mmCIF file of the C-alpha atoms, coordinates in Angstrom:
data_MODEL
# 
_entry.id   MODEL 
# 
loop_
_atom_site.group_PDB 
_atom_site.id 
_atom_site.type_symbol 
_atom_site.label_atom_id 
_atom_site.label_alt_id 
_atom_site.label_comp_id 
_atom_site.label_asym_id 
_atom_site.label_entity_id 
_atom_site.label_seq_id 
_atom_site.pdbx_PDB_ins_code 
_atom_site.Cartn_x 
_atom_site.Cartn_y 
_atom_site.Cartn_z 
_atom_site.occupancy 
_atom_site.B_iso_or_equiv 
_atom_site.pdbx_formal_charge 
_atom_site.auth_seq_id 
_atom_site.auth_comp_id 
_atom_site.auth_asym_id 
_atom_site.auth_atom_id 
_atom_site.pdbx_PDB_model_num 
ATOM 1   C CA . GLN A 1 1   ? -15.933 -16.473 3.330   1.00 0.00 ? 1   GLN A CA 1 
ATOM 2   C CA . ALA A 1 2   ? -18.609 -15.961 5.925   1.00 0.00 ? 2   ALA A CA 1 
ATOM 3   C CA . PRO A 1 3   ? -20.584 -12.720 5.473   1.00 0.00 ? 3   PRO A CA 1 
ATOM 4   C CA . ALA A 1 4   ? -19.114 -11.110 8.614   1.00 0.00 ? 4   ALA A CA 1 
ATOM 5   C CA . ALA A 1 5   ? -15.559 -11.967 7.599   1.00 0.00 ? 5   ALA A CA 1 
ATOM 6   C CA . LEU A 1 6   ? -16.186 -10.665 4.079   1.00 0.00 ? 6   LEU A CA 1 
ATOM 7   C CA . ALA A 1 7   ? -17.630 -7.411  5.430   1.00 0.00 ? 7   ALA A CA 1 
ATOM 8   C CA . ASP A 1 8   ? -14.643 -7.012  7.748   1.00 0.00 ? 8   ASP A CA 1 
ATOM 9   C CA . HIS A 1 9   ? -12.241 -7.629  4.853   1.00 0.00 ? 9   HIS A CA 1 
ATOM 10  C CA . GLU A 1 10  ? -14.083 -5.110  2.661   1.00 0.00 ? 10  GLU A CA 1 
ATOM 11  C CA . GLN A 1 11  ? -13.938 -2.537  5.470   1.00 0.00 ? 11  GLN A CA 1 
ATOM 12  C CA . ARG A 1 12  ? -10.209 -3.119  5.898   1.00 0.00 ? 12  ARG A CA 1 
ATOM 13  C CA . VAL A 1 13  ? -9.604  -2.729  2.156   1.00 0.00 ? 13  VAL A CA 1 
ATOM 14  C CA . ALA A 1 14  ? -11.644 0.493   2.092   1.00 0.00 ? 14  ALA A CA 1 
ATOM 15  C CA . ALA A 1 15  ? -9.727  1.846   5.092   1.00 0.00 ? 15  ALA A CA 1 
ATOM 16  C CA . GLY A 1 16  ? -6.434  0.906   3.423   1.00 0.00 ? 16  GLY A CA 1 
ATOM 17  C CA . ALA A 1 17  ? -7.473  2.674   0.219   1.00 0.00 ? 17  ALA A CA 1 
ATOM 18  C CA . ARG A 1 18  ? -8.268  5.845   2.172   1.00 0.00 ? 18  ARG A CA 1 
ATOM 19  C CA . LEU A 1 19  ? -4.876  5.721   3.896   1.00 0.00 ? 19  LEU A CA 1 
ATOM 20  C CA . ALA A 1 20  ? -3.047  5.030   0.627   1.00 0.00 ? 20  ALA A CA 1 
ATOM 21  C CA . HIS A 1 21  ? -4.651  8.102   -0.959  1.00 0.00 ? 21  HIS A CA 1 
ATOM 22  C CA . GLU A 1 22  ? -4.420  10.422  2.048   1.00 0.00 ? 22  GLU A CA 1 
ATOM 23  C CA . VAL A 1 23  ? -1.735  13.063  1.506   1.00 0.00 ? 23  VAL A CA 1 
ATOM 24  C CA . ALA A 1 24  ? -0.782  13.181  5.195   1.00 0.00 ? 24  ALA A CA 1 
ATOM 25  C CA . LYS A 1 25  ? -0.453  9.400   5.432   1.00 0.00 ? 25  LYS A CA 1 
ATOM 26  C CA . GLY A 1 26  ? 0.393   6.957   2.619   1.00 0.00 ? 26  GLY A CA 1 
ATOM 27  C CA . ASN A 1 27  ? 0.138   9.381   -0.298  1.00 0.00 ? 27  ASN A CA 1 
ATOM 28  C CA . CYS A 1 28  ? 0.965   6.514   -2.672  1.00 0.00 ? 28  CYS A CA 1 
ATOM 29  C CA . LEU A 1 29  ? -0.335  8.526   -5.633  1.00 0.00 ? 29  LEU A CA 1 
ATOM 30  C CA . ALA A 1 30  ? 2.543   10.978  -5.325  1.00 0.00 ? 30  ALA A CA 1 
ATOM 31  C CA . CYS A 1 31  ? 4.933   8.343   -6.681  1.00 0.00 ? 31  CYS A CA 1 
ATOM 32  C CA . HIS A 1 32  ? 2.906   5.388   -8.001  1.00 0.00 ? 32  HIS A CA 1 
ATOM 33  C CA . ALA A 1 33  ? 0.357   4.951   -10.774 1.00 0.00 ? 33  ALA A CA 1 
ATOM 34  C CA . MET A 1 34  ? -2.584  2.893   -9.565  1.00 0.00 ? 34  MET A CA 1 
ATOM 35  C CA . PRO A 1 35  ? -4.551  2.244   -12.756 1.00 0.00 ? 35  PRO A CA 1 
ATOM 36  C CA . SER A 1 36  ? -7.152  -0.137  -11.316 1.00 0.00 ? 36  SER A CA 1 
ATOM 37  C CA . ASP A 1 37  ? -8.438  2.523   -8.929  1.00 0.00 ? 37  ASP A CA 1 
ATOM 38  C CA . GLU A 1 38  ? -10.944 5.002   -10.399 1.00 0.00 ? 38  GLU A CA 1 
ATOM 39  C CA . ARG A 1 39  ? -9.833  7.750   -8.012  1.00 0.00 ? 39  ARG A CA 1 
ATOM 40  C CA . ALA A 1 40  ? -6.197  7.278   -8.864  1.00 0.00 ? 40  ALA A CA 1 
ATOM 41  C CA . ILE A 1 41  ? -5.800  8.689   -12.320 1.00 0.00 ? 41  ILE A CA 1 
ATOM 42  C CA . THR A 1 42  ? -2.188  9.726   -12.212 1.00 0.00 ? 42  THR A CA 1 
ATOM 43  C CA . SER A 1 43  ? 0.907   9.718   -14.319 1.00 0.00 ? 43  SER A CA 1 
ATOM 44  C CA . ALA A 1 44  ? 3.245   9.362   -11.350 1.00 0.00 ? 44  ALA A CA 1 
ATOM 45  C CA . ASN A 1 45  ? 6.276   7.304   -12.250 1.00 0.00 ? 45  ASN A CA 1 
ATOM 46  C CA . ILE A 1 46  ? 8.791   7.751   -9.435  1.00 0.00 ? 46  ILE A CA 1 
ATOM 47  C CA . GLY A 1 47  ? 7.957   4.277   -8.155  1.00 0.00 ? 47  GLY A CA 1 
ATOM 48  C CA . PRO A 1 48  ? 6.633   1.265   -10.046 1.00 0.00 ? 48  PRO A CA 1 
ATOM 49  C CA . PRO A 1 49  ? 2.914   1.101   -10.875 1.00 0.00 ? 49  PRO A CA 1 
ATOM 50  C CA . LEU A 1 50  ? 0.949   -0.585  -8.129  1.00 0.00 ? 50  LEU A CA 1 
ATOM 51  C CA . VAL A 1 51  ? -0.512  -3.398  -10.206 1.00 0.00 ? 51  VAL A CA 1 
ATOM 52  C CA . ALA A 1 52  ? -0.411  -7.173  -9.932  1.00 0.00 ? 52  ALA A CA 1 
ATOM 53  C CA . ILE A 1 53  ? 0.752   -6.849  -6.331  1.00 0.00 ? 53  ILE A CA 1 
ATOM 54  C CA . ARG A 1 54  ? 0.006   -10.465 -5.370  1.00 0.00 ? 54  ARG A CA 1 
ATOM 55  C CA . ALA A 1 55  ? 2.107   -11.668 -8.302  1.00 0.00 ? 55  ALA A CA 1 
ATOM 56  C CA . ARG A 1 56  ? 4.971   -9.311  -7.467  1.00 0.00 ? 56  ARG A CA 1 
ATOM 57  C CA . PHE A 1 57  ? 4.805   -9.963  -3.719  1.00 0.00 ? 57  PHE A CA 1 
ATOM 58  C CA . PRO A 1 58  ? 3.389   -13.477 -3.219  1.00 0.00 ? 58  PRO A CA 1 
ATOM 59  C CA . ASP A 1 59  ? 4.814   -13.343 0.306   1.00 0.00 ? 59  ASP A CA 1 
ATOM 60  C CA . ARG A 1 60  ? 2.631   -10.782 2.047   1.00 0.00 ? 60  ARG A CA 1 
ATOM 61  C CA . GLU A 1 61  ? 5.289   -10.139 4.703   1.00 0.00 ? 61  GLU A CA 1 
ATOM 62  C CA . LEU A 1 62  ? 7.752   -8.971  2.031   1.00 0.00 ? 62  LEU A CA 1 
ATOM 63  C CA . LEU A 1 63  ? 5.236   -6.363  0.843   1.00 0.00 ? 63  LEU A CA 1 
ATOM 64  C CA . ARG A 1 64  ? 4.638   -5.302  4.420   1.00 0.00 ? 64  ARG A CA 1 
ATOM 65  C CA . ARG A 1 65  ? 8.395   -4.881  4.949   1.00 0.00 ? 65  ARG A CA 1 
ATOM 66  C CA . GLN A 1 66  ? 8.613   -2.865  1.736   1.00 0.00 ? 66  GLN A CA 1 
ATOM 67  C CA . VAL A 1 67  ? 6.047   -0.385  3.042   1.00 0.00 ? 67  VAL A CA 1 
ATOM 68  C CA . TRP A 1 68  ? 7.593   -0.409  6.538   1.00 0.00 ? 68  TRP A CA 1 
ATOM 69  C CA . ASP A 1 69  ? 11.080  0.479   5.240   1.00 0.00 ? 69  ASP A CA 1 
ATOM 70  C CA . ALA A 1 70  ? 11.978  -0.114  1.584   1.00 0.00 ? 70  ALA A CA 1 
ATOM 71  C CA . GLY A 1 71  ? 15.554  0.889   2.413   1.00 0.00 ? 71  GLY A CA 1 
ATOM 72  C CA . MET A 1 72  ? 16.096  -2.481  4.090   1.00 0.00 ? 72  MET A CA 1 
ATOM 73  C CA . VAL A 1 73  ? 15.978  -4.071  0.628   1.00 0.00 ? 73  VAL A CA 1 
ATOM 74  C CA . ASN A 1 74  ? 17.233  -1.168  -1.471  1.00 0.00 ? 74  ASN A CA 1 
ATOM 75  C CA . PRO A 1 75  ? 19.402  1.363   0.380   1.00 0.00 ? 75  PRO A CA 1 
ATOM 76  C CA . ASP A 1 76  ? 19.118  3.746   -2.603  1.00 0.00 ? 76  ASP A CA 1 
ATOM 77  C CA . THR A 1 77  ? 15.304  3.854   -2.584  1.00 0.00 ? 77  THR A CA 1 
ATOM 78  C CA . VAL A 1 78  ? 13.454  7.163   -2.487  1.00 0.00 ? 78  VAL A CA 1 
ATOM 79  C CA . MET A 1 79  ? 10.438  5.528   -0.836  1.00 0.00 ? 79  MET A CA 1 
ATOM 80  C CA . PRO A 1 80  ? 9.886   6.920   2.645   1.00 0.00 ? 80  PRO A CA 1 
ATOM 81  C CA . PRO A 1 81  ? 10.315  4.439   5.511   1.00 0.00 ? 81  PRO A CA 1 
ATOM 82  C CA . PHE A 1 82  ? 6.672   4.714   6.580   1.00 0.00 ? 82  PHE A CA 1 
ATOM 83  C CA . GLY A 1 83  ? 6.956   2.431   9.592   1.00 0.00 ? 83  GLY A CA 1 
ATOM 84  C CA . ARG A 1 84  ? 10.451  3.243   10.788  1.00 0.00 ? 84  ARG A CA 1 
ATOM 85  C CA . ASN A 1 85  ? 9.725   6.984   10.642  1.00 0.00 ? 85  ASN A CA 1 
ATOM 86  C CA . GLN A 1 86  ? 6.313   6.478   12.272  1.00 0.00 ? 86  GLN A CA 1 
ATOM 87  C CA . ILE A 1 87  ? 4.456   8.046   9.349   1.00 0.00 ? 87  ILE A CA 1 
ATOM 88  C CA . LEU A 1 88  ? 2.123   5.045   9.520   1.00 0.00 ? 88  LEU A CA 1 
ATOM 89  C CA . THR A 1 89  ? 1.303   2.789   12.438  1.00 0.00 ? 89  THR A CA 1 
ATOM 90  C CA . THR A 1 90  ? 1.637   -0.987  12.216  1.00 0.00 ? 90  THR A CA 1 
ATOM 91  C CA . GLU A 1 91  ? -2.147  -1.267  11.830  1.00 0.00 ? 91  GLU A CA 1 
ATOM 92  C CA . GLU A 1 92  ? -2.216  1.380   9.098   1.00 0.00 ? 92  GLU A CA 1 
ATOM 93  C CA . ILE A 1 93  ? 0.493   -0.473  7.173   1.00 0.00 ? 93  ILE A CA 1 
ATOM 94  C CA . ASP A 1 94  ? -1.503  -3.699  7.481   1.00 0.00 ? 94  ASP A CA 1 
ATOM 95  C CA . LEU A 1 95  ? -4.598  -1.911  6.121   1.00 0.00 ? 95  LEU A CA 1 
ATOM 96  C CA . ILE A 1 96  ? -2.642  -0.522  3.178   1.00 0.00 ? 96  ILE A CA 1 
ATOM 97  C CA . VAL A 1 97  ? -1.238  -3.980  2.440   1.00 0.00 ? 97  VAL A CA 1 
ATOM 98  C CA . ASP A 1 98  ? -4.810  -5.360  2.495   1.00 0.00 ? 98  ASP A CA 1 
ATOM 99  C CA . TYR A 1 99  ? -5.733  -2.708  -0.080  1.00 0.00 ? 99  TYR A CA 1 
ATOM 100 C CA . LEU A 1 100 ? -2.630  -3.198  -2.237  1.00 0.00 ? 100 LEU A CA 1 
ATOM 101 C CA . TYR A 1 101 ? -3.356  -6.920  -2.425  1.00 0.00 ? 101 TYR A CA 1 
ATOM 102 C CA . THR A 1 102 ? -6.584  -6.061  -4.280  1.00 0.00 ? 102 THR A CA 1 
ATOM 103 C CA . LEU A 1 103 ? -4.667  -4.270  -7.051  1.00 0.00 ? 103 LEU A CA 1 
# 
């Protein structure tokens, strides 16, 4: 990647990580273990560990939909519908997906 594109990608991933860890926004650590992230030492096990995301969601749009409203796939989910309930904006969800794809 060109240096500017790489810097932009790194900034997006960093912004997504902040959102994912922010209690008032993504708060992913409340339910998910994220073992590849130094800041995320947690034993949360409500949701699956956020590891090998690219392997689990090779179609990026499916991961995005999962964050937007996991209930569309699993009506019994306890995952909040972050997009549908306007907890996160479309851009914030895209940033979190950028970050999750690094795990």
